[in-house]
C-alpha positions in Angstrom: 3.6 47.6 -164.1 3.3 50.0 -161.1 3.2 48.5 -157.6 -0.6 49.0 -157.1 -1.2 47.2 -160.3 0.9 44.3 -159.1 -1.2 44.0 -156.0 -4.4 44.1 -158.0 -3.0 41.3 -160.3 -2.2 39.2 -157.2 -5.6 39.7 -155.6 -7.8 39.5 -158.7 -7.6 35.6 -159.2 -8.6 35.1 -155.5 -11.4 37.7 -155.5 -12.6 37.6 -159.1 -16.1 36.3 -158.1 -16.6 39.1 -155.6 -14.8 42.2 -156.8 -13.7 43.7 -160.1 -10.1 44.8 -160.6 -11.2 48.4 -160.5 -13.0 47.8 -157.2 -9.9 46.1 -155.8 -7.7 49.0 -156.9 -9.9 51.6 -155.2 -9.7 49.7 -151.9 -5.9 49.5 -151.8 -4.4 51.7 -149.1 -0.9 52.8 -148.1 -0.3 51.8 -144.4 0.4 54.6 -142.0 3.2 52.6 -140.4 6.2 51.1 -142.4 6.1 47.9 -140.4 2.7 47.2 -141.9 4.1 46.9 -145.4 4.0 49.1 -148.5 0.4 48.5 -149.6 -2.6 47.0 -147.8 -6.0 45.6 -148.8 -8.9 45.9 -146.3 -11.3 42.9 -146.4 -14.2 44.5 -144.4 -16.3 44.6 -147.6 -16.0 40.8 -148.0 -17.4 39.9 -144.5 -21.0 39.5 -145.7 -19.9 37.3 -148.7 -17.5 35.1 -146.8 -19.6 35.1 -143.6 -16.5 35.2 -141.6 -14.7 37.6 -139.3 -12.5 40.0 -141.3 -9.4 38.7 -139.6 -10.1 35.2 -140.8 -10.9 36.4 -144.4 -7.6 38.3 -144.5 -5.7 35.2 -143.4 -7.4 33.1 -146.1 -6.8 35.6 -148.9 -3.1 36.0 -147.8 -2.6 32.3 -148.1 -4.1 32.1 -151.5 -2.3 35.0 -153.1 0.7 34.4 -155.4 3.4 36.1 -153.3 6.2 35.3 -155.7 6.5 39.0 -156.9 6.6 40.3 -153.3 9.0 40.1 -150.4 6.1 38.8 -148.4 2.3 38.9 -148.1 0.8 38.6 -144.6 -2.5 39.1 -142.9 -2.5 41.7 -140.2 -5.9 42.0 -138.5 -8.5 42.7 -141.2 -5.9 43.7 -143.8 -3.8 41.8 -146.3 -0.4 43.5 -146.3 2.0 43.5 -149.2 5.8 44.0 -148.7 7.5 45.0 -151.9 10.8 43.6 -153.1 13.1 46.6 -152.6 15.6 45.7 -155.4 12.8 45.2 -157.9 11.2 48.5 -157.0 14.5 50.4 -157.3 15.2 48.8 -160.7 11.8 49.5 -162.0 11.9 53.1 -160.8 15.3 53.8 -162.3 14.2 52.3 -165.6 11.1 54.5 -165.7 13.1 57.6 -164.9 15.6 57.0 -167.7 12.9 56.1 -170.1 10.5 59.0 -169.3 13.1 61.6 -168.6 11.5 65.0 -167.6 8.1 63.5 -167.9 8.6 61.0 -165.1 6.0 61.4 -162.4 3.7 63.5 -164.6 0.0 63.2 -163.8 -3.2 65.2 -163.8 -3.9 64.4 -160.2 -4.3 68.1 -159.4 -6.6 68.9 -162.3 -5.3 72.4 -162.5 -6.4 73.3 -159.0 -4.4 76.1 -157.2 -2.1 75.3 -154.3 -0.7 78.3 -152.4 2.8 77.8 -151.0 3.8 80.3 -148.4 7.6 80.2 -148.6 10.9 82.2 -148.0 9.2 85.2 -146.3 12.3 87.2 -145.2 12.1 90.3 -143.1 12.7 93.7 -144.8 15.8 95.5 -143.7 17.3 92.4 -142.3 19.6 89.7 -143.9 18.0 86.5 -145.2 18.6 83.8 -142.5 19.3 80.1 -143.0 15.7 79.5 -142.0 14.5 81.7 -144.8 16.9 80.0 -147.3 15.7 76.6 -146.2 12.1 77.6 -146.6 12.9 79.0 -150.1 14.5 75.8 -151.3 12.0 73.4 -149.8 9.1 75.5 -150.9 10.4 75.7 -154.5 10.8 71.9 -154.5 7.3 71.4 -153.3 6.1 73.8 -156.0 7.8 71.8 -158.8 6.5 68.5 -157.5 2.9 69.9 -157.3 3.2 71.3 -160.9 4.3 67.9 -162.1 1.2 66.4 -160.4 -1.1 68.7 -162.3 -1.6 71.4 -159.7 -1.1 75.1 -160.3 1.4 76.2 -157.6 1.0 79.8 -156.4 4.3 80.8 -154.8 3.8 83.5 -152.2 6.6 85.4 -150.5 4.9 86.7 -147.4 7.4 89.4 -146.6 8.0 90.7 -143.0 7.5 94.3 -144.1 5.6 95.9 -141.2 6.0 96.7 -137.6 7.3 99.2 -135.1 10.9 98.6 -136.2 10.2 100.7 -139.3 9.5 103.7 -137.0 12.9 103.2 -135.5 14.6 102.8 -138.9 13.0 106.0 -140.2 14.2 107.9 -137.1 17.7 106.5 -137.6 17.8 107.2 -141.3 16.5 110.7 -141.0 18.8 111.4 -138.0 22.1 110.1 -139.2 21.6 107.9 -142.3 22.8 108.6 -145.9 21.0 107.6 -149.1 24.1 106.8 -151.0 25.4 104.5 -148.2 22.1 102.7 -148.0 22.0 102.2 -151.8 25.5 100.8 -151.8 24.7 98.0 -149.4 21.0 98.2 -148.4 20.5 95.4 -145.9 23.9 95.8 -144.2 23.4 99.6 -143.8 19.7 99.3 -142.7 20.7 96.7 -140.0 23.5 99.1 -138.9 21.0 101.9 -138.6 18.7 99.8 -136.5 21.5 98.7 -134.2 22.7 102.2 -133.9 19.2 103.4 -133.0 19.0 101.0 -130.0 22.5 101.9 -128.8 21.6 105.6 -128.9 18.2 105.0 -127.3 19.9 103.7 -124.2 21.1 107.3 -123.4 18.4 109.1 -125.4 15.1 107.4 -124.5 13.2 110.1 -126.3 14.2 108.3 -129.6 11.7 105.6 -128.7 8.9 108.1 -128.4 9.9 109.6 -131.8 9.9 106.1 -133.3 6.4 105.4 -132.0 5.2 108.7 -133.4 6.8 108.0 -136.8 5.2 104.6 -137.0 1.8 106.1 -136.1 2.3 108.4 -139.0 3.2 105.4 -141.2 0.1 103.6 -140.1 -2.0 106.7 -140.8 -0.7 106.8 -144.4 1.6 109.8 -144.2 3.1 110.1 -147.8 6.6 110.9 -146.6 6.8 108.0 -144.2 5.2 105.6 -146.7 7.8 106.7 -149.4 10.7 105.9 -147.0 9.1 102.5 -146.0 8.6 101.7 -149.7 12.2 102.5 -150.4 13.5 100.3 -147.6 11.3 97.5 -149.0 12.4 97.9 -152.6 16.1 98.1 -151.7 15.8 95.0 -149.5 14.0 93.1 -152.2 16.8 93.9 -154.7 19.2 92.1 -152.3 16.9 89.1 -151.8 16.5 88.9 -155.6 20.2 88.1 -156.0 19.7 84.9 -153.9 16.4 84.0 -155.7 18.2 84.4 -159.1 21.0 82.1 -158.1 18.4 79.5 -157.0 16.2 80.1 -160.0 13.2 80.7 -157.8 10.3 82.9 -158.8 7.2 84.1 -156.9 3.7 84.9 -158.0 3.1 87.3 -155.1 5.1 89.4 -152.7 2.2 90.5 -150.6 3.6 90.8 -147.1 2.3 91.8 -143.7 1.6 95.4 -144.7 -0.8 94.3 -147.5 -3.2 92.9 -144.8 -3.3 96.0 -142.6 -6.8 96.9 -143.8 -8.1 93.3 -143.9 -8.0 92.3 -140.2 -11.1 94.0 -139.0 -13.1 91.9 -141.4 -11.7 88.6 -140.0 -12.4 89.8 -136.4 -16.0 90.6 -137.4 -16.4 87.2 -139.1 -15.1 85.4 -136.0 -17.6 87.4 -133.9 -20.5 86.6 -136.2 -19.7 82.9 -135.8 -19.7 83.2 -132.0 -16.1 82.1 -131.7 -14.8 85.1 -129.7 -14.6 85.6 -126.0 -13.0 88.2 -123.8 -10.6 87.5 -121.0 -9.1 90.3 -118.9 -9.8 92.7 -121.8 -8.1 90.5 -124.4 -10.1 88.9 -127.3 -9.5 85.3 -128.0 -10.7 82.0 -129.4 -10.8 79.0 -127.1 -9.7 75.9 -129.0 -11.2 72.4 -128.7 -7.7 71.0 -128.6 -6.7 71.4 -125.0 -3.1 70.9 -125.7 -3.1 74.3 -127.5 -3.3 77.6 -125.7 -6.2 79.9 -126.6 -5.8 81.8 -129.9 -5.2 85.5 -129.0 -6.9 87.7 -131.6 -6.6 91.1 -129.9 -4.6 92.4 -127.0 -6.4 94.3 -124.2 -5.3 97.6 -125.9 -7.1 96.6 -129.1 -4.0 95.9 -131.1 -3.9 92.8 -133.3 -1.3 90.0 -133.5 0.4 87.8 -136.0 -2.3 85.2 -135.7 -5.0 87.8 -136.6 -3.0 88.8 -139.7 -2.4 85.2 -140.7 -6.1 84.5 -140.4 -6.9 87.5 -142.6 -4.1 86.3 -145.0 -5.6 82.8 -145.3 -9.1 84.2 -145.8 -7.9 86.5 -148.5 -6.0 83.8 -150.3 -9.0 81.5 -150.3 -11.2 84.1 -151.9 -8.5 85.2 -154.4 -7.1 81.8 -155.4 -9.8 79.4 -154.3 -7.0 77.0 -153.4 -7.2 73.3 -152.9 -4.4 73.5 -150.4 -2.7 76.4 -148.5 0.8 75.3 -147.5 3.3 77.0 -145.2 7.0 76.1 -145.3 8.1 77.2 -141.9 10.4 76.1 -139.1 9.2 73.7 -136.4 9.5 76.5 -133.8 6.4 78.0 -135.2 4.3 74.7 -135.0 2.1 75.9 -132.1 1.2 79.1 -134.0 0.2 77.2 -137.1 -1.7 74.6 -135.2 -3.7 77.4 -133.7 -4.2 79.0 -137.1 -5.4 75.7 -138.7 -7.7 75.0 -135.8 -9.4 78.5 -135.9 -9.7 78.3 -139.7 -11.4 74.9 -139.4 
């Protein structure tokens, strides 16, 4: 018997004249605070029948319930709160795991609905950090749990594969890089080229201008620049794949930042249509109802977009593509403000 069924069995003899077992089960809640027990039954619905205050009804029901199978049953305001016996729960759970094996926890809760999990997401031409590794492992665990619950997980590796750093990398590679050296140890050599670029740029500031010009060519779709960028991306992915293979992690999509370059204008237009945009000192932003959050900056005063703009376009694309029930991000807490802004604007 699962724990909710145990609560139903305890309440049913007391409430049989007023509620069916199915109705009782549908009303049972999980308290938001552990000190309020493991499961709780609200009695608001019984107020008209008992013609008493909910607090008094809860007290009466708690006193009549057979509490022998629980650690304790107590009334807390308008709720009857059930505290489970820890030892019994552990024994029952272990028995179920051993009996059901790989099928333990299986359910059709998700009914085949898609859940997008944005996970791992390392930066191209840079080593995978512990943060990326953490996101990979946690994201994969969430995916496996969701699959067990009947959802269809969509694992997305949102690569950091765009930005002005690629202009610098291309300048460095064309200036003093070597194809064979990069192929031998891609990420290490690309990082070295990037570091060398900045060291040389201290005495040769014209390199920064060259990098901006190269990145502009990349943005404009120059075939030569795109080919180099694609090569850097592919070589980096080969290195990342070694880690993914060790962890037995697979992805359904590697669409990274670059994929959404042509999709941001649409999201800006959509925000404008909904009357959400305002201009402050030339910058375009969305003022949020939550005053604890700073305004969501959509465009800088020079017209360039930001990570938030790209993430809005990403979420919009994913909803249209996967029609997801949930869109989850496995990220570090240092990005909490960014994702709170993202969620607020999307809502």
